[in-house]
C-alpha positions in Angstrom: 13.3 -3.5 18.6 12.4 -5.8 21.4 9.7 -5.4 24.0 9.3 -7.0 27.4 6.3 -9.3 27.3 3.6 -8.3 29.8 0.9 -10.5 31.2 -2.3 -9.9 29.2 -5.3 -11.8 27.9 -4.6 -10.2 24.5 -2.0 -11.0 21.9 1.0 -8.8 22.4 3.7 -7.9 19.8 6.9 -8.9 21.6 9.4 -8.1 18.8 9.4 -6.5 15.3 12.2 -6.0 12.9 13.4 -6.7 9.4 12.1 -10.1 8.3 10.5 -11.1 11.6 7.5 -10.3 13.9 6.9 -12.0 17.2 3.6 -12.3 19.0 3.7 -13.5 22.6 7.2 -14.6 22.1 6.5 -16.7 19.0 8.3 -15.6 15.9 6.6 -15.3 12.5 8.2 -14.5 9.1 5.0 -14.1 7.1 2.5 -11.3 6.9 0.2 -11.4 9.9 -3.3 -10.5 11.0 -3.4 -10.1 14.7 -6.6 -9.8 16.8 -6.9 -9.9 20.6 -7.1 -13.7 20.6 -5.9 -14.9 17.2 -2.8 -14.7 14.9 -3.4 -15.5 11.2 -0.2 -16.3 9.4 0.2 -15.7 5.7 -2.6 -13.3 6.0 -2.0 -12.0 2.5 0.7 -12.9 0.0 2.6 -10.3 -1.9 2.7 -6.5 -1.6 0.2 -3.9 -0.5 -1.3 -4.0 -4.1 -2.5 -7.6 -3.3 -4.9 -6.3 -0.7 -8.6 -6.7 -1.5 -11.8 -6.6 0.5 -11.5 -10.4 0.9 -8.1 -9.9 2.6 -10.1 -8.6 5.6 -12.6 -11.5 5.6 -11.4 -12.9 8.9 -12.4 -9.6 10.6 -15.8 -9.5 8.8 -16.5 -13.0 10.1 -16.2 -12.0 13.7 -19.4 -11.3 15.6 -20.1 -7.6 15.3 -19.5 -7.1 19.0 -16.1 -8.7 18.7 -14.9 -6.7 15.7 -12.1 -4.3 16.3 -12.9 -0.6 16.6 -9.7 0.1 14.6 -7.5 -1.9 12.2 -3.8 -0.8 12.0 -2.4 -1.6 8.6 1.3 -1.9 8.7 2.6 -1.6 5.1 6.2 -2.8 5.6 9.2 -0.6 5.6 7.5 2.4 4.1 4.1 4.1 4.6 2.2 3.1 1.5 -1.6 3.6 1.0 -3.7 0.9 -0.5 -6.3 2.0 -3.0 -8.7 4.6 -1.8 -11.5 2.5 -3.2 -10.5 -0.3 -0.8 -10.4 2.0 2.2 -13.8 3.3 1.4 -15.2 -0.2 0.9 -13.8 -1.3 4.3 -15.2 1.8 6.0 -18.7 1.0 4.5 -18.4 -2.5 5.9 -17.6 -1.1 9.4 -13.8 -1.3 9.5 -11.8 1.8 10.3 -8.3 1.3 8.9 -5.3 3.4 9.9 -2.4 3.1 7.5 1.2 3.4 8.6 4.5 1.6 8.2 4.8 -1.7 10.1 7.1 -0.3 12.9 4.6 2.4 13.7 1.7 -0.1 13.5 3.4 -2.4 16.0 4.1 0.5 18.4 0.6 1.8 18.1 -0.9 -1.7 18.5 1.0 -2.1 21.8 -0.2 1.3 23.1 -3.9 0.6 22.2 -3.8 -2.9 23.7 -2.4 -1.5 26.9 -5.3 0.9 27.0 -7.7 -2.1 26.6 -8.9 -0.8 23.2 -10.4 -3.2 20.6 -7.7 -3.3 17.9 -6.4 -5.5 15.2 -3.1 -5.3 13.3 -2.7 -6.3 9.7 1.0 -6.3 9.2 3.2 -6.7 6.2 6.7 -7.9 7.1 9.6 -5.4 6.8 12.0 -6.8 4.2 15.1 -8.5 5.7 17.3 -6.1 3.8 15.9 -3.1 5.7 18.0 -1.5 8.4 17.1 0.5 11.5 15.5 -2.1 13.7 
């Protein structure tokens, strides 16, 4: 699915689909961590099971007033929960994580950014063999 890029001071997801995500018109083929002013490529290697507390370190390193109020975790083609222990740990550290498939996370990110909400998206790529872009 393609979106029309709007003028914004925040990073906008301009395209998402199987094997590719674009932010502000720039295409990426790795897992991404997107904040309002940064895009971290190769955010985490592997599958959802590779996630640890350290995976979210770039968000913990932000000044508290700059941390997102919500982190959208896009888990690829399917909605897959990370360990409950990880979600509890992240909550204790001040990160609220909403888990959904990557397509839903991209759509939700766009809506929240348009509402000027403080949001980050932690996105696993949708495998290139997936259909239904």
